C-alpha positions as CSV (number, residue, x, y, z in Angstrom):
1,M,-38.9,27.0,10.4
2,K,-41.2,28.8,8.1
3,I,-41.5,27.8,4.5
4,Y,-42.0,30.7,2.0
5,L,-43.5,28.8,-0.9
6,K,-47.1,30.0,-0.3
7,I,-48.3,26.4,-0.1
8,T,-49.8,24.6,2.9
9,T,-47.6,23.1,5.6
10,S,-49.1,19.6,5.0
11,C,-47.7,19.7,1.4
12,L,-44.2,19.8,2.7
13,F,-43.9,16.4,4.3
14,S,-43.1,14.6,1.1
15,T,-42.5,15.2,-2.5
16,F,-45.8,13.4,-3.2
17,F,-47.7,16.0,-1.2
18,I,-45.7,18.8,-2.9
19,G,-46.6,17.4,-6.3
20,S,-50.3,17.0,-5.5
21,C,-50.6,20.4,-3.8
22,L,-48.7,22.3,-6.4
23,A,-50.7,20.6,-9.2
24,Q,-53.8,22.4,-7.9
25,Q,-52.3,25.8,-8.9
26,K,-53.8,26.7,-12.2
27,N,-50.8,28.2,-14.0
28,I,-50.9,27.9,-17.8
29,I,-47.6,27.8,-19.5
30,E,-47.5,28.7,-23.2
31,I,-44.7,27.9,-25.6
32,I,-44.9,30.3,-28.5
33,K,-42.6,30.0,-31.6
34,E,-41.1,32.8,-33.5
35,E,-39.2,30.6,-35.9
36,N,-38.4,33.5,-38.3
37,N,-36.7,35.3,-35.4
38,K,-35.1,32.0,-34.1
39,R,-36.9,32.7,-30.8
40,I,-39.3,30.7,-28.7
41,N,-41.2,32.6,-25.9
42,I,-42.3,30.9,-22.7
43,L,-45.2,32.6,-21.0
44,I,-46.8,31.9,-17.7
45,N,-50.4,33.1,-17.4
46,K,-49.8,35.4,-20.4
47,Q,-46.7,37.0,-18.7
48,P,-43.2,36.5,-19.9
49,F,-41.0,34.0,-18.1
50,T,-38.1,33.5,-20.5
51,S,-37.2,33.0,-24.2
52,F,-35.1,30.4,-25.9
53,I,-33.0,32.4,-28.5
54,Y,-30.7,30.9,-31.1
55,P,-29.9,33.6,-33.7
56,D,-27.0,33.2,-36.0
57,S,-25.4,36.2,-34.3
58,L,-24.9,34.3,-31.1
59,E,-22.2,31.6,-30.5
60,K,-24.6,29.5,-28.5
61,P,-28.3,29.1,-27.8
62,V,-29.5,30.6,-24.4
63,L,-32.5,31.2,-22.3
64,Y,-32.7,35.0,-22.1
65,P,-34.0,37.1,-20.5
66,I,-35.4,35.3,-17.4
67,Y,-38.1,36.9,-15.1
68,A,-39.1,36.1,-11.6
69,A,-42.8,35.7,-10.8
70,N,-43.0,39.3,-9.6
71,G,-41.9,40.5,-13.0
72,E,-38.3,41.4,-12.0
73,L,-35.5,40.4,-14.4
74,I,-33.0,38.1,-12.8
75,T,-30.6,38.0,-15.7
76,R,-28.1,40.7,-16.7
77,G,-29.1,42.7,-19.8
78,F,-25.6,43.2,-21.4
79,P,-24.6,42.5,-24.1
80,I,-28.0,42.1,-25.8
81,S,-30.0,44.8,-23.9
82,P,-27.8,46.7,-21.5
83,R,-29.3,48.4,-18.5
84,P,-28.0,51.4,-16.6
85,N,-25.2,50.9,-14.1
86,E,-24.7,47.2,-14.8
87,P,-21.2,45.7,-15.5
88,V,-20.1,45.1,-19.1
89,D,-17.5,42.4,-18.6
90,H,-17.5,38.9,-20.0
91,P,-19.8,39.4,-23.1
92,H,-20.1,35.6,-23.4
93,H,-22.2,35.6,-20.2
94,I,-25.7,35.7,-21.6
95,G,-28.8,34.4,-19.7
96,L,-28.7,30.7,-18.9
97,W,-26.5,28.4,-21.1
98,L,-24.5,25.2,-21.1
99,N,-21.0,24.8,-22.7
100,Y,-17.4,24.2,-21.9
101,E,-14.0,25.9,-22.1
102,S,-12.1,23.1,-23.7
103,V,-13.5,20.5,-26.2
104,N,-10.7,19.0,-28.2
105,G,-8.8,22.2,-27.6
106,L,-11.7,24.5,-28.7
107,D,-13.0,27.1,-26.3
108,F,-16.8,27.1,-26.4
109,W,-17.3,29.0,-23.1
110,N,-15.5,32.2,-23.9
111,N,-16.6,32.6,-27.5
112,S,-18.4,35.9,-28.3
113,S,-18.5,38.8,-30.7
114,A,-15.7,40.3,-28.8
115,I,-13.2,37.7,-30.0
116,A,-10.9,39.1,-32.8
117,P,-11.6,37.4,-36.2
118,E,-8.0,36.2,-36.4
119,K,-8.4,34.3,-33.1
120,K,-11.8,32.8,-33.9
121,A,-10.4,29.5,-35.1
122,G,-9.5,28.6,-31.5
123,Y,-13.2,28.8,-30.4
124,G,-16.3,26.7,-30.8
125,W,-19.9,27.3,-31.7
126,I,-23.2,25.6,-30.7
127,K,-25.6,25.8,-33.6
128,T,-29.2,24.9,-33.1
129,T,-30.2,22.4,-35.9
130,G,-33.9,21.9,-35.0
131,I,-36.8,22.5,-32.7
132,L,-37.9,18.9,-32.1
133,K,-40.9,19.3,-29.9
134,T,-42.9,21.9,-27.8
135,S,-45.9,21.5,-25.5
136,S,-48.0,24.0,-23.5
137,G,-50.2,23.4,-20.5
138,A,-49.8,23.0,-16.8
139,K,-46.2,22.1,-17.6
140,G,-44.4,23.5,-20.6
141,S,-41.6,21.7,-22.5
142,L,-39.2,22.5,-25.3
143,M,-36.8,20.1,-27.0
144,Y,-34.1,21.1,-29.5
145,S,-31.1,19.6,-31.2
146,A,-27.7,21.4,-31.8
147,N,-24.2,20.7,-33.1
148,W,-21.0,21.7,-31.2
149,Q,-18.8,22.6,-34.1
150,D,-15.6,24.4,-35.1
151,I,-15.1,27.4,-37.3
152,N,-15.3,25.1,-40.4
153,K,-18.6,23.5,-39.2
154,N,-17.0,20.2,-38.3
155,V,-19.1,18.6,-35.6
156,L,-17.6,17.4,-32.4
157,L,-20.7,16.8,-30.3
158,Q,-24.4,16.4,-31.1
159,E,-26.7,17.9,-28.4
160,T,-30.3,17.1,-27.6
161,T,-31.8,19.2,-24.9
162,S,-35.2,19.2,-23.2
163,F,-36.4,22.1,-21.1
164,Y,-39.3,21.6,-18.7
165,F,-41.0,24.7,-17.3
166,S,-43.3,24.8,-14.3
167,A,-44.7,27.4,-12.0
168,Y,-46.4,27.5,-8.6
169,N,-47.5,30.9,-7.3
170,N,-44.2,32.8,-6.6
171,L,-42.0,29.8,-7.7
172,R,-40.6,29.3,-11.2
173,I,-38.7,26.1,-12.2
174,I,-36.6,25.3,-15.2
175,D,-35.4,21.7,-15.6
176,R,-32.7,21.2,-18.2
177,I,-31.9,17.7,-19.5
178,T,-29.0,17.7,-22.0
179,T,-27.5,14.7,-23.8
180,L,-24.2,15.1,-25.6
181,K,-23.2,12.4,-28.1
182,A,-19.7,12.4,-29.5
183,A,-19.5,12.7,-33.3
184,I,-15.8,12.0,-33.1
185,D,-13.5,11.1,-30.2
186,V,-13.8,14.1,-27.8
187,S,-11.6,15.2,-24.9
188,L,-12.9,17.6,-22.2
189,P,-9.9,18.2,-20.0
190,D,-10.1,19.6,-16.5
191,V,-10.7,23.4,-16.7
192,K,-12.6,25.9,-14.6
193,D,-15.0,27.5,-17.1
194,G,-18.1,25.4,-17.5
195,L,-20.6,23.9,-17.6
196,L,-24.1,25.2,-16.7
197,G,-23.9,29.0,-16.5
198,L,-26.1,31.9,-15.4
199,R,-25.3,35.6,-15.4
200,V,-27.5,37.4,-12.9
201,A,-28.8,41.0,-12.6
202,H,-26.5,43.6,-11.1
203,E,-28.6,43.7,-7.9
204,L,-27.9,40.0,-7.2
205,E,-24.1,40.3,-7.3
206,L,-22.2,40.0,-4.0
207,P,-20.9,43.3,-2.6
208,S,-17.2,43.9,-3.1
209,K,-15.0,46.8,-2.2
210,E,-12.1,45.8,-4.4
211,A,-11.5,45.3,-8.1
212,R,-10.9,41.6,-9.1
213,A,-9.0,40.1,-12.1
214,F,-9.8,36.8,-13.7
215,T,-7.8,34.9,-16.3
216,D,-9.2,32.5,-18.9
217,I,-7.6,29.5,-20.6
218,H,-5.9,31.8,-23.2
219,G,-4.3,34.0,-20.6
220,N,-6.8,36.9,-21.3
221,I,-7.4,38.9,-18.1
222,T,-10.7,40.5,-17.3
223,T,-10.9,43.0,-14.5
224,I,-14.1,43.4,-12.5
225,Q,-14.5,46.7,-10.9
226,A,-16.0,47.0,-7.4
227,A,-19.6,48.1,-7.4
228,A,-19.9,51.8,-7.2
229,D,-23.6,51.8,-6.0
230,T,-25.5,50.4,-3.0
231,I,-28.0,48.2,-4.7
232,V,-25.8,45.1,-4.8
233,S,-27.2,42.7,-2.2
234,G,-26.5,39.1,-3.2
235,N,-25.2,36.2,-1.1
236,Y,-24.5,32.5,-1.7
237,I,-25.3,29.5,0.5
238,T,-24.8,25.8,-0.5
239,S,-26.3,22.6,0.7
240,R,-23.1,22.2,2.8
241,R,-23.9,25.6,4.4
242,I,-20.9,27.4,2.9
243,T,-21.8,31.0,2.4
244,G,-20.6,34.1,0.4
245,D,-17.6,34.1,-1.8
246,A,-16.4,31.0,0.1
247,A,-18.9,28.9,-1.9
248,W,-16.7,29.2,-5.0
249,G,-14.7,26.0,-5.6
250,T,-16.6,23.9,-3.1
251,R,-18.8,20.8,-3.8
252,A,-22.5,20.7,-2.9
253,E,-25.7,19.2,-4.0
254,W,-27.2,22.6,-4.6
255,C,-26.3,26.3,-4.3
256,M,-28.6,29.3,-3.8
257,L,-27.9,32.9,-4.7
258,Y,-30.3,35.3,-3.0
259,G,-30.6,39.1,-2.7
260,K,-33.0,42.0,-2.8
261,K,-34.5,43.4,-6.0
262,A,-37.3,45.9,-6.0
263,Q,-39.5,45.1,-3.0
264,D,-38.9,41.3,-2.9
265,S,-36.2,38.9,-2.0
266,I,-35.1,36.9,-5.1
267,S,-33.8,33.4,-4.6
268,I,-32.1,31.5,-7.4
269,V,-31.2,27.9,-6.7
270,I,-29.3,25.5,-9.1
271,I,-29.7,21.9,-8.1
272,D,-27.4,19.1,-9.3
273,H,-28.8,15.6,-10.1
274,P,-27.5,12.5,-8.3
275,Q,-26.9,10.7,-11.7
276,N,-24.7,13.6,-13.1
277,I,-21.0,13.0,-13.7
278,G,-19.0,14.4,-10.8
279,Y,-21.9,14.6,-8.4
280,P,-22.0,16.6,-6.2
281,T,-20.8,19.3,-8.5
282,Y,-18.2,22.0,-7.9
283,W,-19.5,25.5,-7.8
284,H,-17.9,28.1,-10.1
285,A,-20.0,30.7,-8.3
286,R,-18.4,34.2,-8.5
287,G,-19.4,37.2,-6.6
288,Y,-19.6,39.4,-9.7
289,G,-22.7,37.6,-10.9
290,L,-21.5,34.4,-12.7
291,F,-23.4,31.5,-11.1
292,S,-22.1,28.2,-12.6
293,A,-22.0,24.5,-11.8
294,N,-18.9,22.7,-13.2
295,P,-18.4,19.1,-12.3
296,L,-15.5,18.8,-14.8
297,G,-13.1,21.5,-13.5
298,Q,-12.0,19.6,-10.4
299,K,-8.3,20.4,-10.3
300,I,-8.5,24.1,-9.8
301,F,-11.4,23.9,-7.4
302,S,-9.7,21.3,-5.2
303,N,-6.3,22.9,-5.3
304,G,-5.0,19.9,-7.1
305,K,-6.3,17.2,-4.8
306,T,-8.6,15.7,-7.5
307,N,-8.4,15.8,-11.3
308,L,-11.0,14.8,-13.9
309,N,-10.0,14.7,-17.6
310,Y,-13.2,13.6,-19.1
311,G,-13.7,12.2,-22.6
312,L,-16.1,10.4,-25.0
313,K,-15.3,8.0,-27.7
314,K,-17.2,8.4,-31.0
315,G,-20.8,7.3,-30.5
316,E,-20.7,7.5,-26.7
317,S,-22.9,10.0,-24.9
318,V,-23.4,11.6,-21.5
319,T,-26.5,13.2,-20.0
320,L,-26.5,16.2,-17.7
321,R,-29.5,17.2,-15.6
322,Y,-30.0,20.5,-13.8
323,R,-32.8,22.2,-12.0
324,V,-33.0,26.0,-11.7
325,V,-35.5,27.4,-9.2
326,I,-36.4,31.1,-9.0
327,N,-38.5,32.4,-6.2
328,S,-39.7,35.9,-5.4
329,A,-41.2,36.6,-1.9
330,K,-40.7,38.8,1.1
331,Q,-38.0,36.3,2.4
332,S,-35.6,33.9,0.6
333,L,-36.3,30.2,0.2
334,T,-35.5,28.1,3.3
335,T,-33.1,25.2,3.1
336,N,-35.9,22.8,4.0
337,A,-37.9,23.9,1.0
338,I,-34.9,23.6,-1.3
339,E,-34.1,20.1,0.0
340,L,-37.7,19.0,-0.9
341,L,-37.3,20.5,-4.4
342,A,-33.9,18.7,-4.7
343,E,-35.4,15.4,-3.6
344,E,-38.2,15.7,-6.1
345,F,-35.7,16.5,-8.9
346,G,-33.4,13.6,-7.9
347,K,-36.2,11.1,-8.2
348,G,-37.1,12.3,-11.7
349,Y,-35.4,12.4,-15.1
350,K,-33.5,9.1,-14.8
């Protein structure tokens, strides 16, 4: 089977060879702060890759937008910078984020500017409290701290997150390592909306001929219309070889979304880490463009066969580790290549 990573075949026999071969690629990653704008830009060889944005107007910090190596946007533009013909549902789906639908009864996942002021008390905010460290070079990094808080700024969880950015020819990698420490006793009951989320560009959605309706924890119904154009081309495949819409609600070590955008095939892979809670995670991977890993929402995904009501006592913490791989090439990433990237990730970030 061919490997479309534009690296030599000898590099693919072990993660050691992958590391040594990829290290020869002279990609320079720059982390550039715009603290007055509450924005940090990540450039690869002077070209935009993504930005970490945390303005007061957003209910959570996110990576937005995100580009593939060929310059194509892989994230939806709405609601920050809408693009023609893309859907405008779920305004809380912005770039790449991490939060949860129920933390001591507060909904962090669905919070957005669309929530009526009189209902805001039922929602939670993640407010960035500091940029702790950044570094540029062959590998870029960004560390920040944040508070998960209620409308009165009472803190439930203290977050410390490190991003590690790397690039090899047509491959882009984001490793996210997040530690959540309980400021008070915290309950995260079993719900479907969480935990790591990505909202992708319209072209990478899965084709659908029918409108679909989805209900959140508050009973709010969002209807997703069938795509009226022909540019939608996405598909899912998991490490367990489940494909298409059937990937939703299944467990797997990794999941790939792939489709056509411009002249290239875009592959987006989210990889779970063996030390994460609930490994291998359940995939909250929707055809309309929400690509999410949620290890905590087991009841709905398993049709009641398993249940996980997670919690942390004051002072306790949990660490979550995820790798996001973005590849642009004439063909999508092969499963062999993904397995090597997953193996490498699994051996790191203990």
